[in-house]
VOPAGU-2260 file (C-alpha; in pm, 1 decimal, decimal comma):
REM VOPAGU-2260
SITE   aa  ch    i         X         Y         Z
SITE  UNK   A    0  -11761,6  -18040,2    -570,6
SITE  UNK   A    1  -11600,2  -17773,1    -348,7
SITE  UNK   A    2  -11583,9  -18022,1     -60,0
SITE  UNK   A    3  -11398,7  -18270,4    -284,2
SITE  UNK   A    4  -11131,6  -18009,8    -368,4
SITE  UNK   A    5  -11092,5  -17901,2      -9,5
SITE  UNK   A    6  -11059,4  -18258,8     101,0
SITE  UNK   A    7  -10808,1  -18341,7    -167,7
SITE  UNK   A    8  -10595,3  -18038,0     -76,8
SITE  UNK   A    9  -10533,7  -18171,3     270,8
SITE  UNK   A   10  -10414,4  -18517,2     161,3
SITE  UNK   A   11  -10170,9  -18616,2    -112,0
SITE  UNK   A   12   -9832,8  -18464,1     -43,0
SITE  UNK   A   13   -9882,6  -18443,3     334,2
SITE  UNK   A   14   -9741,8  -18787,1     417,2
SITE  UNK   A   15   -9438,6  -18729,0     193,6
SITE  UNK   A   16   -9356,7  -18394,1     357,4
SITE  UNK   A   17   -9312,8  -18541,6     707,1
SITE  UNK   A   18   -8927,2  -18561,7     681,7
SITE  UNK   A   19   -8903,5  -18188,8     606,7
SITE  UNK   A   20   -8907,4  -17908,3     861,7
SITE  UNK   A   21   -9199,4  -17678,7     931,2
SITE  UNK   A   22   -9064,7  -17381,5     724,9
SITE  UNK   A   23   -9033,8  -17601,8     415,5
SITE  UNK   A   24   -9376,1  -17765,3     457,2
SITE  UNK   A   25   -9544,9  -17423,1     503,9
SITE  UNK   A   26   -9393,0  -17298,6     173,6
SITE  UNK   A   27   -9478,2  -17615,6     -15,7
SITE  UNK   A   28   -9838,1  -17621,1     111,0
SITE  UNK   A   29   -9871,7  -17250,5      16,9
SITE  UNK   A   30   -9738,2  -17320,9    -335,1
SITE  UNK   A   31   -9968,3  -17621,4    -363,2
SITE  UNK   A   32  -10273,3  -17405,3    -276,8
SITE  UNK   A   33  -10153,7  -17143,9    -519,9
SITE  UNK   A   34  -10163,9  -17399,5    -802,3
SITE  UNK   A   35  -10491,6  -17566,4    -690,1
SITE  UNK   A   36  -10663,3  -17217,8    -678,4
SITE  UNK   A   37  -10559,7  -17152,2   -1039,9
SITE  UNK   A   38  -10599,1  -17500,0   -1182,0
SITE  UNK   A   39  -10847,6  -17694,9    -960,5
SITE  UNK   A   40  -10917,2  -17953,5   -1229,4
SITE  UNK   A   41  -10558,2  -18050,7   -1283,0
SITE  UNK   A   42  -10405,2  -18365,1   -1144,9
SITE  UNK   A   43  -10135,0  -18384,3    -881,3
SITE  UNK   A   44   -9854,5  -18635,3    -964,4
SITE  UNK   A   45   -9631,1  -18724,4    -668,5
SITE  UNK   A   46   -9275,5  -18860,9    -704,9
SITE  UNK   A   47   -9116,4  -18943,4    -373,0
SITE  UNK   A   48   -8765,4  -19008,7    -505,6
SITE  UNK   A   49   -8422,1  -19079,3    -370,7
SITE  UNK   A   50   -8287,7  -18719,4    -401,8
SITE  UNK   A   51   -8607,7  -18516,7    -387,9
SITE  UNK   A   52   -8984,3  -18497,6    -336,6
SITE  UNK   A   53   -9140,3  -18369,2    -652,4
SITE  UNK   A   54   -9505,8  -18292,4    -712,5
SITE  UNK   A   55   -9625,2  -18201,6   -1063,6
SITE  UNK   A   56   -9954,9  -18082,4   -1204,9
SITE  UNK   A   57  -10089,1  -18214,6   -1530,1
SITE  UNK   A   58  -10417,8  -18233,6   -1722,3
SITE  UNK   A   59  -10356,1  -18611,2   -1752,0
SITE  UNK   A   60  -10175,2  -18876,9   -1551,7
SITE  UNK   A   61   -9863,4  -18846,9   -1768,1
SITE  UNK   A   62   -9544,4  -18667,7   -1666,3
SITE  UNK   A   63   -9497,3  -18550,0   -2022,2
SITE  UNK   A   64   -9807,8  -18331,2   -1987,8
SITE  UNK   A   65   -9693,3  -18174,5   -1662,7
SITE  UNK   A   66   -9712,7  -17796,5   -1675,7
SITE  UNK   A   67   -9560,5  -17702,1   -1338,1
SITE  UNK   A   68   -9405,9  -17866,3   -1031,6
SITE  UNK   A   69   -9270,0  -17818,9    -689,1
SITE  UNK   A   70   -8955,5  -18004,6    -585,0
SITE  UNK   A   71   -8779,9  -18021,5    -252,3
SITE  UNK   A   72   -8421,0  -18152,0    -231,5
SITE  UNK   A   73   -8360,3  -18401,6      47,8
SITE  UNK   A   74   -8010,9  -18270,3     134,3
SITE  UNK   A   75   -8009,3  -17917,4     -11,7
SITE  UNK   A   76   -8361,5  -17838,1     124,3
SITE  UNK   A   77   -8398,6  -17615,3    -183,6
SITE  UNK   A   78   -8752,7  -17563,7    -305,5
SITE  UNK   A   79   -8796,5  -17535,4    -678,0
SITE  UNK   A   80   -9112,4  -17406,0    -844,1
SITE  UNK   A   81   -9064,4  -17526,8   -1197,1
SITE  UNK   A   82   -9197,8  -17569,7   -1542,8
SITE  UNK   A   83   -9155,4  -17910,7   -1698,1
SITE  UNK   A   84   -9141,5  -17758,3   -2048,6
SITE  UNK   A   85   -8996,2  -17427,6   -1929,7
SITE  UNK   A   86   -8763,9  -17383,4   -2224,5
SITE  UNK   A   87   -9076,6  -17353,7   -2442,0
SITE  UNK   A   88   -9241,2  -17068,0   -2252,5
SITE  UNK   A   89   -9149,2  -16700,6   -2251,7
SITE  UNK   A   90   -8956,3  -16562,0   -1959,5
SITE  UNK   A   91   -8932,4  -16188,6   -2040,9
SITE  UNK   A   92   -8796,1  -16093,6   -1701,4
SITE  UNK   A   93   -8539,1  -16385,6   -1716,1
SITE  UNK   A   94   -8629,0  -16512,9   -1368,0
SITE  UNK   A   95   -8619,1  -16881,8   -1456,9
SITE  UNK   A   96   -8307,8  -17085,1   -1389,7
SITE  UNK   A   97   -8192,0  -17380,5   -1596,0
SITE  UNK   A   98   -7977,1  -17453,9   -1891,6
SITE  UNK   A   99   -8110,8  -17794,7   -1988,5
SITE  UNK   A  100   -8332,3  -17885,8   -2282,5
SITE  UNK   A  101   -8661,0  -17836,2   -2108,6
SITE  UNK   A  102   -8692,0  -17777,9   -1729,8
SITE  UNK   A  103   -8679,5  -17425,3   -1587,0
SITE  UNK   A  104   -8746,8  -17317,4   -1230,0
SITE  UNK   A  105   -8715,1  -17049,0    -962,5
SITE  UNK   A  106   -8581,1  -17107,4    -616,0
SITE  UNK   A  107   -8839,2  -17030,4    -356,2
SITE  UNK   A  108   -8688,0  -16903,1     -33,1
SITE  UNK   A  109   -9003,0  -16750,4     122,9
SITE  UNK   A  110   -9370,7  -16686,2      46,7
SITE  UNK   A  111   -9340,5  -16305,6      39,8
SITE  UNK   A  112   -9059,9  -16323,8    -214,9
SITE  UNK   A  113   -9247,2  -16550,8    -453,5
SITE  UNK   A  114   -9336,9  -16349,5    -770,4
SITE  UNK   A  115   -9702,8  -16445,7    -786,2
SITE  UNK   A  116   -9819,7  -16210,8   -1065,8
SITE  UNK   A  117   -9524,2  -16308,0   -1290,0
SITE  UNK   A  118   -9560,5  -16677,3   -1223,5
SITE  UNK   A  119   -9938,1  -16662,8   -1304,4
SITE  UNK   A  120   -9851,9  -16533,9   -1652,1
SITE  UNK   A  121   -9600,2  -16813,0   -1703,3
SITE  UNK   A  122   -9843,3  -17072,0   -1571,9
SITE  UNK   A  123  -10109,0  -16965,8   -1821,1
SITE  UNK   A  124   -9866,6  -17019,0   -2106,4
SITE  UNK   A  125   -9725,9  -17343,5   -1959,8
SITE  UNK   A  126  -10077,2  -17487,6   -1915,2
SITE  UNK   A  127  -10172,5  -17407,4   -2276,5
SITE  UNK   A  128   -9845,5  -17569,0   -2389,8
SITE  UNK   A  129   -9922,4  -17873,1   -2184,4
SITE  UNK   A  130  -10275,5  -17902,3   -2324,1
SITE  UNK   A  131  -10136,0  -17875,9   -2678,8
SITE  UNK   A  132   -9918,7  -18186,1   -2602,6
SITE  UNK   A  133  -10231,4  -18397,3   -2521,0
SITE  UNK   A  134  -10306,5  -18556,2   -2856,6
SITE  UNK   A  135  -10582,6  -18780,8   -2728,4
SITE  UNK   A  136  -10831,5  -18564,9   -2527,1
SITE  UNK   A  137  -10970,2  -18885,6   -2370,2
SITE  UNK   A  138  -10656,6  -18886,9   -2155,1
SITE  UNK   A  139  -10759,8  -18568,2   -1981,1
SITE  UNK   A  140  -10865,5  -18640,5   -1618,7
SITE  UNK   A  141  -10979,2  -18406,6   -1349,8
SITE  UNK   A  142  -10882,9  -18356,3    -988,5
SITE  UNK   A  143  -10683,1  -18668,5    -907,5
SITE  UNK   A  144  -10389,0  -18700,2    -667,2
SITE  UNK   A  145  -10170,6  -18988,7    -800,7
SITE  UNK   A  146   -9862,5  -19125,9    -638,2
SITE  UNK   A  147   -9641,5  -19218,0    -933,0
SITE  UNK   A  148   -9330,9  -19344,9    -752,1
SITE  UNK   A  149   -9194,6  -19399,8    -404,0
SITE  UNK   A  150   -8825,3  -19482,0    -368,6
SITE  UNK   A  151   -8763,6  -19741,6    -102,2
SITE  UNK   A  152   -8433,2  -19574,5     -18,2
SITE  UNK   A  153   -8406,3  -19205,0      46,9
SITE  UNK   A  154   -8096,9  -18993,2      48,5
SITE  UNK   A  155   -7984,6  -18927,1     410,9
SITE  UNK   A  156   -7875,3  -18593,6     540,5
SITE  UNK   A  157   -7500,1  -18553,0     540,6
SITE  UNK   A  158   -7359,3  -18545,9     885,6
SITE  UNK   A  159   -7106,3  -18276,9     970,2
SITE  UNK   A  160   -6753,8  -18415,4    1015,1
SITE  UNK   A  161   -6639,1  -18419,6    1370,6
SITE  UNK   A  162   -6323,5  -18206,8    1415,1
SITE  UNK   A  163   -6043,0  -18387,9    1591,5
SITE  UNK   A  164   -5870,9  -18213,3    1875,9
SITE  UNK   A  165   -5501,5  -18157,0    1835,5
């Protein structure tokens, strides 16, 4: 079983991270390992979309059961570590960003700055919340990497305008 998890960890998102620079891929792979270490039976759901690459973790194959995610903006290059139902979990230190009805996240600028201990507490609550949303326990799957969508067209990097000489 351990071999399966190790093998899975080195596939999945790798292909989708190719357009991003080394610094971003290192952070994303570290975050990915962080989640796999805590929730090895969860499923990885990959969304390679127009504006961002998003990878969520869920006890099922449904986005509505996602408890956490990593998203990388194609043009902003911002890395979000988020909670799909973040508005429903406690955030006593008020570290989560977001004003919408459900999604909350933190910006990840570097591995040393990532608040591991705090996020582990939030993950525990988010996972319990996610499991409570699963009405049919037959939907629970274990350890799959599932590509949910791939946009044919990706947002291109904006080119800097060329200044005209006077």
